[in-house]
C-alpha positions in Angstrom: 75.9 -155.9 139.8 78.7 -157.3 140.6 79.7 -155.7 143.7 83.3 -154.8 142.3 81.0 -152.5 139.1 78.9 -151.1 142.6 82.3 -149.7 144.2 83.9 -148.2 141.0 80.6 -146.0 139.9 80.3 -145.4 144.0 83.8 -143.3 143.4 82.7 -142.2 140.3 80.2 -140.5 141.9 82.4 -139.0 145.0 85.0 -137.7 142.1 81.5 -136.4 139.8 79.5 -135.0 142.9 83.0 -133.7 144.2 83.4 -132.3 141.0 80.4 -130.7 140.6 80.9 -129.0 143.9 83.9 -127.4 142.8 82.8 -126.2 139.8 79.5 -124.8 140.9 80.3 -123.6 144.7 82.2 -120.3 145.1 82.9 -121.4 148.3 84.2 -125.0 148.2 87.6 -125.3 146.3 90.3 -127.6 146.3 93.3 -127.2 146.0 94.8 -129.3 143.5 92.8 -131.5 140.2 94.2 -134.9 142.0 92.7 -134.0 145.4 89.0 -134.3 143.3 90.1 -137.5 142.4 91.8 -138.6 146.3 88.5 -137.6 148.1 86.4 -139.1 145.5 87.7 -142.4 145.8 87.6 -142.2 149.5 83.5 -140.7 149.5 83.4 -143.4 147.5 84.9 -146.2 149.4 82.8 -144.2 152.6 80.0 -145.1 151.1 80.2 -148.4 149.0 81.8 -149.9 153.0 80.4 -147.2 155.8 77.5 -146.6 154.6 75.3 -149.2 154.9 77.1 -149.8 158.5 76.0 -146.0 159.6 71.7 -147.0 158.1 71.3 -150.2 160.0 72.5 -148.4 162.9 70.2 -145.8 162.7 67.3 -147.4 161.2 65.2 -147.1 164.7 66.1 -143.3 163.6 65.3 -143.7 159.7 62.7 -145.3 160.6 60.8 -142.3 163.2 61.4 -139.4 160.1 60.4 -141.4 157.2 63.5 -141.9 156.2 65.0 -138.3 156.6 67.8 -139.0 159.0 69.5 -140.6 155.9 69.9 -137.5 154.1 72.3 -136.7 157.6 74.0 -139.8 157.7 75.0 -138.1 154.2 75.5 -134.6 155.4 78.6 -136.5 157.2 79.7 -138.7 155.3 80.8 -135.5 152.3 82.1 -133.6 156.5 83.6 -136.5 157.0 86.2 -137.2 153.5 85.5 -132.6 153.5 87.7 -133.3 157.2 89.4 -136.0 156.5 91.7 -133.8 153.0 92.3 -130.4 154.4 92.7 -130.0 150.8 89.3 -129.8 149.7 87.3 -127.0 151.7 84.0 -126.3 152.6 83.0 -123.4 154.1 80.2 -123.4 156.2 77.3 -126.0 155.8 75.3 -124.6 153.6 77.6 -125.7 150.6 78.1 -128.9 152.7 74.5 -129.6 152.5 74.0 -127.8 148.5 77.5 -130.6 147.9 75.4 -133.2 150.0 72.4 -132.8 147.3 74.9 -133.3 144.3 76.4 -136.0 145.4 73.0 -137.1 146.4 72.1 -136.1 143.2 75.0 -137.7 140.9 74.6 -140.9 142.5 70.1 -141.2 142.2 70.9 -140.3 138.0 73.9 -143.2 137.8 72.6 -145.7 139.8 69.0 -145.5 138.1 70.3 -145.3 134.6 73.0 -147.6 134.3 71.5 -150.8 134.9 
């Protein structure tokens, strides 16, 4: 898969993940539908460009925790995108955890079934 297609896939994952989190979780609210797209665009860009760098930097921690630290990287990324957009409101740690799980499941499904 080309880099551009992978980038577009990450954006689609971000948009779909934020939409589903806002739809299913009461504690996640988005002020406007357009901010789901903007937040998904930012989430996809961060996942595409910054997450590989974070995974490389935290390689020793990921080895020690047998890969479990990767989930904390994903939580930090979703929290950062939520902090970048005040229109995206995730109230508390549990909704942040569930939002991260939704984005992770969307990433798993779309990356494994779009090959």
